[in-house]
PAKOL-82012 format. One line per 4 residues: their letters; for each residue x, y, z of N, C-alpha, C, CB. Coordinates in steps of 0.02 Angstrom, whole numbers. Glycine has a CB too. Layout:
A = X/Y/Z/X/Y/Z/X/Y/Z/X/Y/Z  ...
! end
This chain:
MILL = 2350/1714/285/2321/1715/234/2248/1670/229/2370/1699/192  2185/1677/184/2138/1658/202/2126/1590/150/2092/1714/207  2102/1539/175/2098/1480/144/2025/1455/142/2143/1434/177  1999/1444/79/1934/1408/73/1929/1339/69/1902/1428/22
EKKS = 1902/1299/112/1899/1225/111/1838/1197/104/1924/1197/166  1829/1167/53/1759/1132/49/1754/1081/108/1750/1092/-25  1677/1091/128/1668/1049/180/1594/1001/163/1665/1098/251  1590/940/195/1536/911/182/1468/933/191/1542/867/207
RSSD = 1419/927/169/1339/959/179/1314/951/257/1277/913/126  1303/1006/279/1278/1021/347/1211/1060/344/1330/1062/386  1195/1070/413/1119/1100/423/1134/1173/397/1087/1100/512  1190/1204/391/1179/1274/368/1184/1266/292/1234/1330/400
NSDY = 1192/1334/256/1190/1335/195/1256/1355/162/1140/1371/179  1315/1364/195/1372/1372/176/1415/1302/145/1399/1404/232  1445/1312/93/1485/1269/63/1555/1260/88/1485/1286/3  1585/1305/110/1656/1304/124/1664/1326/204/1697/1355/69
DITI = 1731/1305/229/1748/1332/280/1807/1391/267/1765/1277/324  1799/1433/315/1857/1492/305/1909/1490/351/1831/1564/312  1975/1476/323/2012/1465/390/2080/1516/376/2033/1371/405  2083/1552/428/2140/1596/427/2212/1570/446/2123/1650/470
SDGT = 2264/1571/404/2328/1533/405/2383/1587/414/2340/1487/336  2444/1578/439/2501/1612/435/2543/1594/371/2537/1601/495  2521/1540/344/2577/1522/286/2611/1451/305/2644/1587/283  2613/1442/382/2661/1399/389/2629/1328/393/2702/1418/446
NSFM = 2565/1315/414/2534/1244/414/2455/1266/387/2537/1201/501  2450/1249/325/2383/1255/298/2329/1193/299/2393/1273/229  2364/1147/335/2310/1080/333/2287/1073/394/2339/1007/313  2217/1071/382/2179/1065/441/2142/985/446/2123/1128/439
PPSP = 2164/942/499/2132/876/498/2054/874/502/2159/838/555  2020/809/469/1943/820/468/1925/812/534/1900/772/422  1861/834/543/1828/829/607/1800/745/613/1761/890/609  1809/718/668/1767/650/674/1700/656/673/1780/613/735
PNSL = 1654/602/652/1603/595/640/1558/609/715/1603/532/605  1488/640/714/1473/636/768/1439/567/789/1439/688/778  1424/526/753/1405/458/773/1440/413/740/1339/443/764  1430/356/756/1466/298/734/1439/274/651/1451/238/795
VFYS = 1480/265/616/1472/241/542/1477/189/525/1504/261/504  1431/138/507/1437/77/488/1444/63/422/1392/48/509  1494/41/398/1510/24/313/1481/-53/305/1610/26/290  1442/-53/256/1416/-113/233/1400/-118/163/1363/-128/266
SPLQ = 1403/-188/146/1400/-199/67/1326/-161/39/1402/-293/47  1342/-155/-34/1278/-132/-66/1227/-182/-50/1284/-124/-144  1228/-248/-41/1166/-290/-29/1136/-283/25/1175/-353/-32  1176/-265/90/1151/-242/158/1116/-185/153/1202/-230/206
KSVY = 1144/-142/118/1104/-68/119/1039/-80/85/1145/-4/76  1032/-118/28/971/-118/-9/916/-155/37/982/-155/-81  941/-208/68/894/-240/113/867/-195/170/926/-299/143  916/-147/195/886/-106/254/844/-56/225/940/-71/300
KSFK = 861/-27/171/817/26/135/737/-10/127/855/47/50  734/-75/103/669/-108/97/634/-99/155/672/-178/84  659/-113/207/617/-106/283/637/-53/325/626/-168/330  652/6/312/686/63/360/616/94/374/752/123/320
SKWI = 563/89/348/502/111/365/486/81/439/452/91/310  468/104/489/450/86/562/383/52/545/444/154/619  345/83/504/267/56/491/263/-12/459/223/105/441  323/-27/417/327/-100/387/355/-138/440/372/-108/319
ILLI = 401/-113/482/436/-158/524/364/-181/587/516/-110/562  333/-124/594/283/-141/647/230/-205/619/238/-67/666  202/-184/550/151/-221/520/174/-287/491/121/-180/469  233/-299/478/260/-366/451/261/-421/502/333/-357/424
VFIP = 263/-408/559/244/-473/601/192/-509/596/239/-465/658  137/-468/559/76/-502/558/72/-560/504/24/-452/547  121/-557/468/117/-591/409/124/-665/438/173/-567/353  185/-690/469/175/-755/509/104/-775/559/236/-753/556
LGYM = 93/-711/589/40/-723/634/-28/-750/588/27/-651/678  -34/-724/534/-88/-737/487/-78/-803/453/-93/-681/436  -31/-830/436/-13/-894/422/-34/-935/486/62/-898/402  -11/-930/544/-21/-972/609/-94/-956/625/33/-951/677
AHGL = -126/-930/608/-208/-921/629/-227/-960/592/-249/-854/623  -208/-973/529/-249/-1010/485/-235/-1077/483/-247/-986/422  -165/-1104/497/-146/-1169/508/-174/-1198/583/-66/-1171/502  -183/-1156/625/-199/-1169/688/-276/-1177/694/-170/-1117/731
KWND = -318/-1160/646/-382/-1159/633/-405/-1124/684/-411/-1220/624  -389/-1048/702/-427/-1004/744/-485/-986/710/-390/-946/764  -530/-946/758/-589/-917/718/-573/-880/667/-630/-879/754  -637/-864/634/-622/-831/567/-602/-762/577/-680/-834/520
SWIF = -645/-728/636/-636/-654/651/-556/-646/669/-689/-627/717  -517/-686/692/-446/-679/713/-402/-689/645/-427/-736/774  -433/-733/606/-398/-753/533/-406/-702/488/-428/-817/497  -457/-660/489/-468/-604/435/-426/-551/459/-547/-577/425
ILNF = -440/-532/535/-392/-467/550/-317/-475/553/-409/-437/620  -291/-533/557/-210/-534/568/-212/-550/484/-166/-605/636  -237/-577/450/-207/-578/380/-228/-504/345/-239/-649/334  -281/-482/357/-297/-414/337/-231/-358/350/-364/-393/381
LAMI = -201/-362/408/-159/-318/432/-89/-344/390/-159/-320/516  -74/-421/389/-24/-444/361/-13/-425/274/-30/-515/379  -87/-406/245/-83/-387/177/-60/-316/162/-144/-397/149  -55/-282/212/-40/-205/207/26/-196/194/-57/-164/269
PLAI = 85/-230/239/154/-238/206/168/-255/153/187/-269/228  130/-312/133/145/-333/81/140/-297/21/118/-378/79  84/-263/18/65/-216/-35/112/-160/-39/-4/-190/-26  129/-134/11/182/-70/15/242/-100/-9/196/-35/93
LFEF = 283/-155/6/338/-177/-14/333/-187/-80/357/-228/18  279/-221/-109/263/-233/-171/277/-168/-229/192/-254/-166  238/-120/-202/246/-56/-242/310/-21/-235/195/-7/-226  347/-21/-178/415/-1/-167/462/-30/-226/439/-25/-96
AIKD = 450/-97/-221/495/-138/-275/481/-129/-341/491/-208/-269  411/-116/-359/396/-90/-442/428/-25/-449/309/-77/-464  422/16/-415/448/83/-418/514/90/-429/435/116/-365  539/40/-388/626/61/-390/642/16/-448/682/39/-309
TSLR = 606/-30/-471/637/-75/-527/625/-24/-600/589/-163/-533  561/19/-599/541/45/-643/592/119/-656/469/49/-627  630/127/-597/673/192/-617/741/162/-658/698/241/-540  737/102/-672/804/79/-708/785/69/-777/838/9/-677
VGWT = 733/92/-795/706/78/-876/689/127/-905/650/37/-887  677/197/-878/677/248/-911/597/281/-906/705/227/-980  570/332/-928/503/361/-913/459/308/-954/494/446/-938  466/289/-1018/415/252/-1049/397/191/-1018/432/239/-1113
IGGL = 463/152/-1028/446/74/-995/425/84/-932/511/19/-990  460/118/-888/454/126/-824/376/136/-803/497/182/-806  342/188/-847/275/210/-831/230/139/-845/251/282/-881  253/110/-906/210/54/-927/219/-16/-864/239/32/-1014
LNAI = 268/-13/-832/280/-73/-788/247/-45/-722/366/-96/-779  241/27/-704/192/36/-647/119/34/-663/205/99/-613  109/47/-734/32/46/-746/10/-29/-739/10/78/-823  38/-65/-769/17/-138/-767/20/-167/-689/68/-183/-818
SSNI = 82/-157/-655/98/-182/-590/58/-160/-552/158/-171/-565  20/-92/-544/-3/-50/-485/-52/-84/-463/-23/21/-497  -88/-139/-498/-151/-164/-471/-151/-239/-458/-206/-148/-518  -86/-270/-464/-72/-339/-448/-103/-369/-383/-1/-346/-443
VEII = -96/-324/-341/-124/-352/-267/-199/-358/-264/-103/-300/-205  -238/-307/-305/-296/-317/-309/-314/-369/-365/-323/-258/-314  -285/-384/-411/-307/-433/-459/-287/-491/-425/-279/-426/-531  -246/-505/-383/-236/-565/-355/-277/-597/-302/-181/-562/-335
TSIV = -300/-548/-259/-363/-552/-215/-424/-564/-247/-373/-494/-179  -440/-541/-306/-485/-532/-350/-503/-609/-371/-459/-483/-406  -441/-635/-395/-445/-705/-437/-457/-758/-368/-359/-725/-492  -429/-751/-325/-438/-792/-268/-523/-788/-244/-383/-763/-207
ALKN = -537/-730/-237/-613/-723/-219/-657/-759/-288/-634/-630/-208  -649/-747/-347/-688/-766/-396/-698/-850/-392/-656/-739/-461  -628/-885/-381/-619/-948/-372/-670/-983/-327/-556/-955/-351  -670/-938/-259/-720/-962/-214/-782/-943/-225/-709/-947/-154
GQIR = -805/-916/-277/-887/-889/-293/-893/-827/-259/-952/-941/-263  -857/-797/-252/-874/-729/-203/-881/-670/-253/-808/-708/-142  -914/-664/-302/-929/-617/-356/-941/-554/-323/-990/-638/-400  -998/-553/-279/-1017/-487/-249/-939/-451/-218/-1080/-503/-180
VVQA = -899/-486/-179/-855/-463/-147/-794/-438/-206/-837/-515/-93  -799/-458/-252/-753/-438/-318/-791/-373/-343/-750/-505/-386  -839/-365/-357/-879/-321/-377/-883/-250/-328/-941/-357/-385  -878/-261/-270/-878/-212/-229/-812/-188/-225/-905/-228/-170
SILG = -763/-233/-216/-683/-222/-223/-667/-175/-265/-645/-278/-247  -702/-180/-335/-673/-131/-390/-710/-72/-378/-681/-155/-468  -762/-63/-368/-812/6/-344/-772/37/-293/-893/-11/-308  -762/2/-230/-721/36/-192/-656/61/-187/-725/16/-159
SIIL = -618/26/-227/-557/45/-236/-558/118/-276/-521/-12/-271  -606/120/-333/-607/181/-370/-646/242/-323/-646/166/-444  -674/228/-278/-702/273/-234/-640/305/-182/-763/232/-195  -612/253/-164/-558/272/-120/-509/316/-140/-527/221/-100
SSLL = -486/303/-203/-432/334/-245/-471/416/-257/-415/280/-329  -528/412/-285/-556/484/-303/-569/526/-245/-623/482/-341  -599/486/-175/-608/542/-124/-560/532/-73/-679/545/-91  -547/484/-35/-512/478/14/-428/502/2/-525/408/32
ILGI = -411/485/-43/-338/494/-58/-335/574/-75/-310/442/-126  -374/596/-122/-370/657/-142/-395/693/-85/-405/670/-203  -439/680/-51/-478/723/10/-416/732/62/-553/675/53  -377/684/78/-320/695/126/-271/739/99/-286/632/144
CFVT = -256/734/34/-196/781/-1/-228/842/6/-173/767/-85  -299/866/-14/-322/938/-12/-331/964/57/-388/946/-48  -336/928/114/-345/954/179/-281/966/210/-385/913/219  -234/929/193/-159/938/225/-131/999/186/-105/866/215
EGFH = -126/995/113/-111/1068/75/-142/1111/99/-126/1076/6  -211/1109/106/-248/1170/130/-235/1203/212/-325/1148/122  -201/1171/245/-160/1190/321/-111/1225/304/-128/1132/368  -73/1219/247/-7/1257/235/-13/1307/188/48/1216/212
YKLQ = -52/1304/149/-62/1348/106/-145/1370/90/-26/1322/50  -154/1437/84/-206/1481/68/-241/1443/3/-177/1560/53  -209/1434/-45/-232/1418/-113/-171/1384/-156/-258/1487/-149  -184/1323/-173/-148/1280/-206/-170/1271/-277/-147/1223/-172
KFNR = -115/1262/-333/-143/1265/-404/-120/1202/-421/-118/1326/-454  -152/1169/-479/-105/1097/-498/-139/1095/-566/-117/1013/-442  -115/1043/-608/-125/1026/-674/-188/997/-686/-77/984/-696  -243/1036/-707/-317/1018/-709/-318/992/-771/-372/1074/-698
KAAQ = -282/993/-830/-296/947/-881/-289/876/-867/-257/961/-932  -219/865/-845/-216/779/-821/-254/757/-768/-146/756/-797  -288/794/-732/-339/781/-676/-392/767/-704/-353/832/-629  -424/806/-759/-486/790/-795/-485/747/-838/-512/835/-824
TNST = -433/733/-868/-416/666/-924/-424/596/-874/-317/671/-961  -400/589/-809/-392/542/-772/-472/524/-738/-333/561/-724  -510/566/-752/-564/571/-710/-624/545/-745/-573/639/-687  -638/505/-787/-683/486/-824/-694/408/-823/-670/512/-884
FNVI = -739/374/-802/-754/307/-797/-824/288/-829/-751/289/-725  -808/222/-848/-870/175/-881/-890/128/-850/-858/144/-939  -966/116/-838/-990/65/-799/-1041/35/-843/-1015/88/-731  -1046/-21/-834/-1104/-68/-860/-1152/-59/-800/-1079/-154/-875
TRGD = -1218/-49/-832/-1274/-45/-766/-1299/-113/-777/-1343/20/-768  -1345/-124/-829/-1400/-167/-825/-1406/-212/-895/-1464/-122/-811  -1429/-268/-879/-1446/-301/-944/-1510/-348/-941/-1385/-344/-967  -1530/-380/-1006/-1605/-394/-1003/-1595/-471/-968/-1650/-391/-1090
SEEE = -1561/-508/-977/-1551/-570/-952/-1477/-579/-922/-1566/-619/-1008  -1460/-636/-893/-1411/-658/-865/-1368/-682/-926/-1430/-706/-813  -1389/-709/-975/-1346/-727/-1025/-1326/-670/-1071/-1376/-779/-1061  -1362/-629/-1094/-1350/-560/-1106/-1297/-516/-1089/-1391/-536/-1088
LLKL = -1322/-512/-1006/-1275/-478/-962/-1204/-489/-967/-1291/-492/-899  -1191/-565/-975/-1131/-592/-973/-1089/-575/-1044/-1142/-667/-958  -1133/-578/-1111/-1108/-568/-1171/-1082/-494/-1167/-1159/-583/-1225  -1132/-443/-1142/-1113/-375/-1139/-1061/-376/-1097/-1163/-328/-1119
SHST = -1038/-397/-1029/-999/-373/-1005/-925/-419/-1037/-1020/-369/-932  -934/-465/-1055/-864/-489/-1094/-842/-440/-1169/-879/-579/-1122  -893/-425/-1206/-871/-369/-1249/-858/-313/-1233/-903/-357/-1288  -893/-290/-1184/-866/-213/-1151/-796/-236/-1117/-928/-173/-1081
AIIL = -773/-289/-1099/-709/-284/-1050/-660/-288/-1100/-698/-344/-990  -665/-319/-1161/-628/-320/-1219/-604/-243/-1238/-672/-355/-1275  -660/-198/-1245/-672/-139/-1277/-631/-92/-1225/-755/-124/-1289  -640/-96/-1160/-606/-61/-1107/-538/-72/-1103/-632/-76/-1046
LIIY = -514/-143/-1109/-444/-154/-1129/-402/-108/-1186/-444/-222/-1153  -447/-118/-1235/-412/-76/-1293/-406/-2/-1273/-456/-80/-1364  -467/19/-1243/-458/96/-1223/-407/111/-1186/-510/124/-1187  -389/71/-1131/-335/71/-1095/-261/65/-1124/-346/27/-1055
ILYL = -242/25/-1181/-193/16/-1210/-194/98/-1242/-196/-53/-1256  -248/123/-1272/-242/188/-1304/-228/248/-1258/-305/201/-1341  -250/233/-1200/-244/279/-1132/-157/288/-1118/-287/231/-1055  -132/223/-1117/-56/210/-1096/-24/253/-1159/-30/116/-1091
LFQL = -44/255/-1223/-3/280/-1291/-14/349/-1274/-34/257/-1375  -69/373/-1248/-85/448/-1237/-36/462/-1188/-161/468/-1211  -35/435/-1131/4/458/-1071/69/459/-1073/-8/424/-1019  101/413/-1107/184/377/-1110/215/415/-1179/184/272/-1125
KTHP = 160/406/-1219/210/432/-1293/191/494/-1331/207/376/-1357  108/511/-1340/96/571/-1373/95/621/-1329/39/572/-1409  62/619/-1261/45/674/-1212/90/671/-1158/-25/671/-1186  150/654/-1154/183/645/-1084/195/699/-1045/243/615/-1087
HLYQ = 195/758/-1079/201/820/-1038/150/840/-996/211/871/-1076  92/811/-1002/37/822/-954/40/783/-891/-25/808/-986  93/737/-899/89/690/-849/179/688/-814/55/609/-889  215/702/-840/283/693/-838/301/772/-805/317/671/-920
KDQL = 317/770/-738/338/834/-701/405/854/-708/328/829/-632  446/911/-737/515/927/-742/532/925/-670/532/997/-780  594/894/-668/621/898/-602/694/910/-607/606/835/-561  729/941/-560/783/967/-553/837/912/-555/781/1005/-496
EEKE = 829/853/-503/864/798/-508/821/739/-510/909/794/-457  840/699/-554/810/616/-559/817/567/-507/843/578/-614  768/544/-490/770/492/-436/809/432/-460/697/471/-414  847/404/-411/893/346/-424/866/288/-384/970/363/-403
PQLS = 869/225/-404/851/164/-385/889/154/-306/874/110/-446  846/133/-262/866/122/-191/893/62/-179/815/129/-145  869/21/-222/892/-57/-206/938/-86/-256/829/-106/-204  978/-136/-252/1013/-160/-297/962/-205/-344/1072/-195/-264
FIVS = 991/-223/-398/943/-266/-442/918/-326/-414/973/-285/-504  975/-359/-389/951/-423/-354/908/-420/-293/1008/-460/-335  914/-365/-258/869/-363/-196/812/-339/-227/893/-316/-133  789/-297/-272/730/-280/-297/684/-341/-332/746/-227/-343
TLLL = 734/-387/-371/693/-445/-401/667/-493/-361/728/-481/-445  724/-496/-302/697/-538/-250/638/-523/-215/740/-545/-205  642/-468/-199/583/-436/-164/519/-443/-206/597/-358/-149  521/-430/-258/452/-438/-308/433/-513/-296/468/-423/-401
IVVT = 479/-556/-304/462/-633/-304/436/-648/-254/511/-678/-311  458/-628/-187/435/-658/-136/373/-627/-109/483/-662/-92  368/-565/-112/310/-521/-103/253/-556/-140/323/-446/-130  269/-564/-213/211/-598/-252/193/-662/-232/225/-604/-320
VAVT = 228/-698/-206/211/-773/-178/182/-759/-121/271/-824/-164  197/-717/-75/159/-695/-1/92/-677/-20/194/-625/43  76/-643/-74/16/-601/-78/-38/-649/-100/24/-537/-128  -19/-723/-131/-56/-771/-168/-81/-799/-92/-8/-826/-228
FSVY = -52/-793/-37/-73/-825/29/-149/-771/45/4/-817/99  -149/-722/0/-227/-694/27/-291/-748/22/-252/-625/-26  -274/-806/-7/-326/-851/4/-354/-866/76/-305/-908/-22  -307/-843/120/-341/-862/183/-378/-799/217/-289/-893/233
LIDS = -359/-736/191/-413/-678/204/-473/-681/176/-394/-617/183  -474/-699/105/-539/-717/75/-571/-777/104/-531/-728/4  -552/-836/127/-590/-886/142/-616/-864/211/-553/-952/139  -604/-815/247/-624/-795/318/-680/-763/319/-577/-755/351
IEGI = -704/-711/248/-745/-679/241/-820/-700/268/-735/-669/185  -830/-761/237/-894/-794/242/-907/-803/317/-896/-864/204  -854/-825/361/-863/-824/431/-880/-769/471/-814/-843/456  -838/-703/441/-845/-641/481/-898/-610/467/-795/-596/474
VKST = -936/-635/408/-1004/-604/397/-1056/-634/434/-1025/-606/326  -1044/-700/450/-1095/-735/503/-1083/-715/567/-1091/-811/506  -1027/-695/583/-1000/-681/671/-1021/-608/684/-900/-686/689  -995/-566/635/-1013/-494/652/-1071/-460/625/-962/-455/634
GLSE = -1097/-486/567/-1160/-460/537/-1133/-413/475/-1208/-416/597  -1065/-396/473/-1050/-354/403/-1068/-399/341/-964/-332/397  -1087/-360/306/-1100/-376/246/-1041/-391/186/-1141/-327/231  -1048/-426/140/-999/-450/90/-991/-381/53/-1027/-518/41
TFIG = -1039/-335/36/-1030/-291/3/-989/-230/45/-1092/-279/-25  -1005/-220/113/-964/-173/140/-878/-197/138/-994/-162/217  -880/-258/160/-803/-287/178/-768/-274/105/-799/-384/203  -807/-293/39/-763/-284/-17/-778/-214/-42/-774/-339/-73
LILL = -805/-160/-18/-818/-96/-40/-757/-52/-6/-895/-74/-18  -763/-66/71/-725/-31/112/-659/-60/131/-761/-19/164  -662/-115/163/-598/-156/193/-539/-178/137/-627/-230/230  -568/-213/100/-524/-238/52/-484/-192/11/-559/-276/11
PIVN = -516/-132/-13/-484/-74/-51/-427/-47/-2/-543/-11/-70  -437/-34/60/-399/-18/112/-319/-50/97/-436/-46/180  -325/-116/95/-278/-175/93/-231/-152/24/-324/-257/86  -289/-157/-29/-257/-143/-101/-229/-82/-112/-304/-149/-155
KSAE = -263/-43/-81/-218/42/-96/-185/54/-31/-277/124/-114  -160/21/10/-122/33/73/-54/57/69/-119/-25/109  -22/57/10/42/85/-10/30/160/-27/74/44/-71  -27/175/-77/-46/242/-77/-70/286/-28/-83/245/-114
LLNT = -119/251/23/-122/277/84/-80/300/121/-140/248/112  -23/240/134/17/274/178/74/320/143/46/224/222  88/313/85/126/378/64/97/441/62/149/374/6  26/436/55/-3/504/64/1/531/131/-72/507/43
VIAA = -11/489/185/0/503/242/54/537/266/-5/459/266  113/500/250/174/514/270/204/583/232/215/451/258  180/582/164/192/658/133/167/708/175/157/671/64  102/701/204/67/756/236/108/769/305/-14/738/249
IEKK = 120/717/329/151/727/407/229/760/391/159/638/458  266/746/342/332/780/329/310/845/287/388/727/285  255/870/263/257/919/232/287/929/168/275/951/265  269/853/142/317/854/66/274/836/10/383/795/64
TDLD = 207/846/19/156/837/-34/155/867/-95/104/852/-13  169/836/-152/168/871/-208/98/853/-247/233/856/-248  68/910/-253/4/896/-263/-22/878/-342/-28/954/-234  19/897/-383/14/866/-450/18/796/-453/63/889/-492
FAIS = 83/763/-437/97/706/-429/42/664/-391/157/707/-400  11/699/-333/-39/654/-274/-105/649/-321/-59/703/-183  -124/697/-359/-181/701/-408/-169/641/-455/-184/774/-449  -108/645/-476/-86/605/-538/-96/525/-526/-5/621/-554
VASG = -68/521/-460/-67/452/-440/-143/425/-420/-15/446/-378  -187/471/-386/-241/463/-368/-290/448/-422/-252/511/-334  -303/499/-466/-338/479/-521/-316/433/-575/-352/529/-547  -248/421/-583/-212/374/-625/-233/298/-600/-131/389/-619
SAMN = -247/283/-520/-262/229/-502/-327/217/-510/-243/220/-449  -376/262/-508/-449/254/-521/-452/238/-599/-493/323/-500  -419/257/-631/-411/257/-710/-392/188/-731/-353/311/-738  -332/152/-683/-313/88/-697/-356/33/-677/-254/79/-672
IAFF = -398/55/-614/-452/0/-589/-509/-7/-655/-496/32/-508  -527/56/-673/-594/66/-725/-579/41/-777/-619/136/-744  -514/41/-809/-498/20/-873/-441/-35/-880/-480/78/-908  -428/-55/-837/-384/-117/-838/-395/-166/-789/-317/-100/-831
ASPL = -391/-168/-732/-402/-213/-674/-478/-250/-690/-399/-165/-597  -524/-198/-684/-597/-218/-686/-612/-268/-748/-644/-150/-693  -600/-241/-807/-600/-292/-866/-563/-359/-865/-574/-260/-924  -498/-341/-844/-453/-395/-850/-494/-451/-803/-371/-374/-823
IVIL = -502/-436/-741/-545/-479/-695/-606/-503/-730/-567/-441/-631  -632/-466/-770/-703/-506/-809/-687/-569/-859/-747/-445/-864  -623/-544/-903/-603/-587/-928/-582/-653/-887/-562/-559/-960  -530/-643/-854/-504/-699/-805/-571/-741/-782/-462/-662/-734
GWII = -615/-707/-757/-687/-750/-738/-725/-776/-783/-735/-714/-707  -709/-752/-844/-737/-808/-919/-688/-859/-932/-745/-765/-1003  -627/-856/-914/-574/-904/-930/-595/-962/-884/-495/-876/-917  -603/-933/-826/-598/-996/-774/-671/-1023/-754/-556/-972/-700
GKDM = -719/-997/-792/-798/-1021/-786/-829/-992/-741/-810/-1089/-771  -812/-912/-715/-856/-890/-669/-887/-825/-705/-820/-877/-598  -956/-827/-677/-999/-775/-714/-976/-693/-683/-1090/-795/-698  -918/-679/-691/-908/-610/-668/-915/-568/-718/-847/-599/-638
TLFF = -980/-508/-699/-997/-461/-737/-975/-391/-721/-1057/-464/-741  -986/-332/-756/-988/-280/-735/-1051/-254/-710/-965/-251/-774  -1097/-291/-688/-1164/-270/-655/-1156/-239/-589/-1211/-329/-645  -1184/-182/-587/-1188/-151/-518/-1248/-145/-498/-1160/-90/-511
ELFE = -1279/-147/-445/-1332/-135/-415/-1346/-53/-414/-1325/-168/-350  -1415/-31/-413/-1424/38/-435/-1400/82/-381/-1495/54/-453  -1405/64/-331/-1366/109/-258/-1304/120/-268/-1363/71/-182  -1265/67/-290/-1191/71/-309/-1184/113/-361/-1159/8/-328
IIIL = -1223/117/-427/-1205/153/-482/-1228/238/-454/-1248/119/-555  -1269/230/-415/-1276/309/-389/-1218/342/-345/-1341/315/-341  -1183/290/-297/-1133/311/-259/-1068/318/-300/-1127/266/-203  -1069/277/-346/-1012/286/-410/-1017/355/-446/-1025/228/-473
FVSV = -1081/369/-473/-1099/433/-497/-1075/502/-464/-1165/431/-496  -1093/487/-400/-1083/548/-356/-1013/560/-345/-1117/541/-288  -973/506/-328/-905/520/-319/-871/549/-387/-870/454/-293  -877/512/-445/-848/540/-490/-865/610/-516/-850/500/-531
MMTN = -931/627/-508/-962/697/-506/-939/751/-457/-1030/689/-492  -928/732/-404/-889/771/-349/-811/774/-367/-899/734/-273  -783/734/-379/-716/747/-404/-692/785/-454/-695/701/-418  -744/772/-515/-732/821/-576/-746/890/-545/-784/806/-644
YLVQ = -804/903/-526/-823/972/-511/-769/1008/-460/-898/971/-479  -738/964/-420/-691/1006/-372/-623/1012/-404/-682/971/-297  -600/985/-460/-546/983/-488/-543/1029/-564/-534/911/-493  -608/1043/-578/-619/1087/-655/-568/1143/-649/-706/1126/-669
DGET = -566/1181/-584/-544/1247/-594/-468/1251/-580/-583/1294/-551  -427/1194/-564/-370/1195/-547/-330/1216/-497/-356/1210/-578  -381/1228/-441/-366/1262/-384/-393/1219/-321/-398/1334/-390  -366/1215/-273/-400/1171/-215/-375/1220/-146/-364/1077/-213
HWLK = -398/1206/-101/-413/1224/-25/-438/1172/25/-464/1277/-24  -425/1183/80/-457/1125/140/-523/1127/135/-441/1140/222  -558/1166/115/-631/1144/114/-645/1096/60/-678/1203/105  -612/1094/-1/-628/1050/-42/-607/986/-13/-603/1064/-103
GVML = -545/983/14/-540/902/44/-584/888/89/-476/882/80  -615/939/144/-654/915/189/-722/883/157/-666/968/237  -738/911/91/-807/897/68/-787/821/28/-842/967/12  -735/811/4/-715/727/-16/-716/695/35/-646/709/-46
LATY = -679/704/94/-688/646/153/-742/641/179/-651/650/206  -784/690/190/-855/677/208/-907/636/173/-882/733/211  -889/653/93/-934/605/56/-914/542/64/-938/617/-14  -841/531/62/-820/449/83/-854/426/128/-754/435/109
VMMA = -854/465/190/-862/426/261/-950/420/261/-824/480/341  -978/468/220/-1065/458/214/-1071/393/163/-1111/538/174  -1022/372/119/-1034/319/77/-1032/250/115/-984/322/22  -965/271/168/-955/211/202/-1011/192/256/-889/215/233
LAFF = -1033/239/276/-1092/239/326/-1156/204/297/-1111/315/347  -1180/228/233/-1230/206/180/-1215/123/177/-1217/250/100  -1161/117/149/-1158/40/136/-1158/-4/206/-1087/22/92  -1125/27/254/-1139/-13/335/-1199/-32/355/-1123/26/394
FHPI = -1248/36/351/-1315/22/385/-1357/1/328/-1347/87/424  -1346/15/255/-1381/-19/204/-1362/-73/150/-1400/25/174  -1361/-121/190/-1311/-173/153/-1353/-205/106/-1273/-231/202  -1316/-215/37/-1347/-240/-29/-1335/-312/-23/-1313/-208/-99
! end
């Protein structure tokens, strides 16, 4: 007789073992596992999943080294480099914990949690810089984060997808909705500029609330992609909560990174604008960059999702993080404005126009990605050789 026995998932596509039996003994003992299986508690599994990425394990050693460099009064270059590398795993772990927590509360509340918390690392570092009076660094960081999301992250996605597919299509409506930014350029006097920045910051926050209403309530179909199976939280509630608390406290020590900027400017000749525009956004957006690179390496890039994350991140910075930082500066007595130099405005305008032009047809190929990456590199070189 022929017996069909259901077996565990394997590398092939078959779901059953076919066994021919003479009817005398139909019992087949299970095969032993190919490797040792370690059984652990849910708490241990959650902790393991938090640190299972080899990149996080590699970079996390810089956290104590960064604190040590500050405590032992090493030179500013070492303090900056070590704390720069230490902030990367902290930003990655923070985003991982936020996303895992948001999976427990549904699409609307989860999306709201992601939107509000996605720029916490940038907001914390900006507050530290504001307290130190480094307003130019904060302004350049805002601009750099928008440019990085619009050009670098999208460029990587387009190039990697272009290697696998001749032509890829995506949701151009959501991409174009997320690709509009407002910037204040100039004012007649310092006092008028402050008043204009404060009032505009309030208006931008109101627009951001309406944008969240549009994204999460009235038009969620433009952003929520149908999936055959829903993702489930990877961490236990206790671990995700503790991870959020620990990482948030650790990120507050970014004061060491900010304090060393003045010293590294003097020792290396780099301008504060270049550090804020190019280096700090890499730290703030390290989780998005790493996820983009890993997805590209593993050939798992979801173009609609990648574009939504990149353009949505730029939208969050322009309409939430930047006006919030202006208002926080207003509260603590720092003259933080949305004033940008003419060269910075031109750079931002070019990046936004380039992104809008390349996504307007809803199709992409590798050449579009190369154009975005080349634009980002040219802008970085411009600020390196032409400090403001």
